[in-house]
C-alpha positions as CSV (number, residue, x, y, z in Angstrom):
1,M,0.2,-0.1,0.0
2,S,1.4,3.3,-0.9
3,N,1.4,6.4,1.3
4,G,1.7,8.7,-1.2
5,S,5.4,9.9,-0.2
6,G,7.1,7.1,-2.3
7,I,7.2,4.4,0.4
8,Q,5.5,1.3,0.0
9,I,4.9,-1.1,2.7
10,E,3.8,-4.7,2.0
11,L,2.9,-7.0,4.8
12,T,2.7,-10.9,4.0
13,Q,1.8,-13.6,6.5
14,T,4.8,-15.9,5.8
15,G,8.6,-15.8,4.4
16,D,11.7,-13.7,5.2
17,P,11.6,-9.9,6.1
18,K,12.7,-7.9,2.8
19,V,13.3,-4.6,1.6
20,L,13.3,-4.0,-2.0
21,E,14.0,-0.7,-4.0
22,A,12.0,-0.1,-7.2
23,S,13.5,1.6,-10.2
24,D,11.7,4.7,-9.6
25,G,13.4,4.8,-6.1
26,R,10.5,3.5,-4.2
27,L,11.0,1.1,-1.4
28,S,9.2,-1.9,-0.8
29,I,9.2,-3.4,2.9
30,S,8.0,-6.9,3.4
31,V,7.5,-7.8,7.1
32,P,6.0,-11.5,7.7
33,I,3.5,-11.4,10.4
34,K,0.6,-13.2,11.7
35,L,-2.2,-11.9,13.4
36,K,-3.8,-13.6,16.5
37,R,-6.8,-12.9,18.7
38,R,-6.6,-12.8,22.4
39,S,-9.5,-11.5,24.6
40,G,-10.9,-10.1,21.4
41,R,-7.9,-8.1,20.5
42,R,-5.7,-8.8,17.5
43,L,-2.0,-9.3,18.3
44,I,0.9,-9.1,15.8
45,T,3.0,-12.4,16.2
46,L,6.7,-11.4,14.4
47,P,8.7,-14.0,12.5
48,D,10.7,-15.0,15.4
49,G,7.5,-15.9,17.4
50,E,7.6,-12.8,19.6
51,V,4.1,-11.4,20.0
52,Q,4.0,-7.5,19.6
53,E,1.5,-6.7,22.7
54,P,-0.5,-3.5,21.9
55,R,0.5,-0.5,23.9
56,P,-2.4,0.5,26.5
57,W,-3.3,4.0,24.6
58,D,-3.5,1.9,21.3
59,T,-6.1,-0.6,22.3
60,E,-10.0,-0.7,22.5
61,P,-11.6,-1.9,25.4
62,T,-12.4,-5.5,25.7
63,P,-15.8,-6.8,25.4
64,L,-15.3,-8.0,29.4
65,Q,-14.4,-4.4,30.2
66,L,-17.2,-2.9,28.3
67,A,-19.5,-5.3,30.0
68,L,-18.0,-4.3,33.5
69,A,-18.6,-0.6,32.6
70,R,-22.2,-1.4,31.7
71,G,-23.0,-2.9,34.8
72,H,-21.7,-0.3,36.8
73,R,-23.2,2.4,35.0
74,W,-26.6,0.5,35.1
75,L,-26.0,-0.1,38.9
76,A,-25.3,3.5,39.4
77,M,-28.7,4.4,37.5
78,L,-30.7,2.5,39.9
79,E,-29.0,3.7,42.9
80,A,-29.3,7.3,41.8
81,G,-33.0,6.8,41.2
82,E,-32.7,7.7,37.4
83,V,-34.8,4.3,36.9
84,R,-36.8,1.8,39.3
85,S,-35.9,-1.4,38.1
86,L,-33.6,-3.5,35.8
87,R,-36.5,-4.1,33.5
88,E,-36.5,-0.2,32.9
89,I,-33.0,-0.3,32.1
90,A,-33.5,-3.1,29.5
91,E,-36.3,-1.1,27.9
92,K,-34.4,2.2,27.7
93,E,-31.5,0.4,26.4
94,G,-33.4,-1.8,24.0
95,V,-31.8,-5.1,25.4
96,D,-33.1,-8.1,27.2
97,N,-33.8,-7.8,31.0
98,S,-31.8,-10.9,31.6
99,Y,-28.8,-9.4,29.7
100,V,-28.9,-6.4,32.1
101,S,-29.3,-8.4,35.1
102,R,-25.9,-10.4,34.0
103,M,-24.2,-7.3,33.4
104,V,-25.1,-5.8,36.8
105,N,-24.1,-9.2,38.4
106,L,-20.3,-8.1,37.3
107,T,-20.5,-5.4,40.2
108,I,-20.5,-7.9,43.0
109,L,-17.0,-9.4,41.5
110,A,-13.8,-9.5,43.7
111,P,-11.6,-6.3,43.3
112,D,-8.7,-8.6,42.1
113,I,-11.1,-10.1,39.4
114,V,-12.3,-6.5,38.3
115,A,-8.7,-5.7,38.1
116,A,-7.8,-8.6,36.0
117,I,-10.3,-7.6,33.6
118,L,-9.2,-3.9,33.5
119,D,-5.5,-5.1,33.2
120,D,-6.9,-7.6,30.6
121,Q,-5.6,-10.4,32.5
122,V,-8.3,-12.7,32.3
123,P,-7.5,-16.5,31.4
124,P,-8.4,-16.8,27.8
125,H,-10.5,-19.6,28.7
126,L,-12.9,-17.7,30.9
127,T,-16.1,-16.0,29.2
128,L,-18.4,-13.1,29.9
129,F,-21.1,-15.7,30.7
130,D,-18.7,-17.4,33.3
131,L,-18.5,-14.4,35.2
132,A,-21.9,-12.7,34.8
133,V,-24.3,-15.8,35.1
134,D,-24.9,-16.4,39.0
135,P,-21.4,-15.2,40.4
136,P,-20.7,-16.4,44.2
137,R,-21.2,-13.7,46.5
138,L,-18.1,-14.7,48.2
139,W,-14.9,-13.3,46.7
140,E,-12.8,-16.5,47.9
141,E,-15.5,-18.7,45.7
142,Q,-15.3,-16.4,42.6
143,R,-11.4,-16.6,42.9
144,R,-11.8,-20.4,43.1
145,R,-14.2,-20.7,40.3
146,T,-12.7,-18.4,37.9
147,G,-9.0,-19.3,38.7
148,I,-8.2,-15.7,38.9
149,N,-6.1,-14.6,42.0
150,Y,-4.6,-11.6,40.5
151,A,-2.0,-9.0,42.1
152,P,-3.0,-6.0,40.5
153,S,0.0,-3.3,39.8
154,V,-1.3,-0.9,42.4
155,T,0.2,-0.3,45.7
156,G,-1.3,0.1,49.0
157,V,-4.5,-2.2,48.1
158,D,-4.7,-5.4,49.7
159,V,-7.4,-7.4,47.9
160,D,-6.7,-10.7,49.8
161,S,-8.0,-9.3,53.2
162,R,-11.6,-9.0,52.0
163,K,-13.5,-12.0,51.8
164,H,-16.7,-11.0,50.6
165,C,-18.7,-8.3,49.0
166,S,-20.8,-6.0,51.2
167,S,-24.4,-5.9,50.7
């Protein structure tokens, strides 16, 4: 693909990296890459097998992060009296009542599980369904069920000292 300045970049999925100069002085750069998906994001795998992680400022929120944000927004609407029920939220948002209920369930997740979601450190086998459908109220049980016992990279937070969520 040409960017108009005389440099042409060519990406292929196999082969060796190549830089070719055309007779008119243009350069063609061929970089073999593979695209992989992880947590809904596309990652670039370089020829040596190294995965180029996306930079935090380059990425969009993951589906789990969006779901968590929705759940907290909808719970805040309920608590502020903007709506009277989950059903009213579902009607306003044009979604199924059970979907709203599942997203609000995410608001009772243990702080370290929330941190894992926000840091995109959730095990790849774990789905939104696993987290949102009937989550245990005890945080230790949530950790056992999900296999997440994440130590977030913030200091001064002792997430293991809290055993359950407050009601």
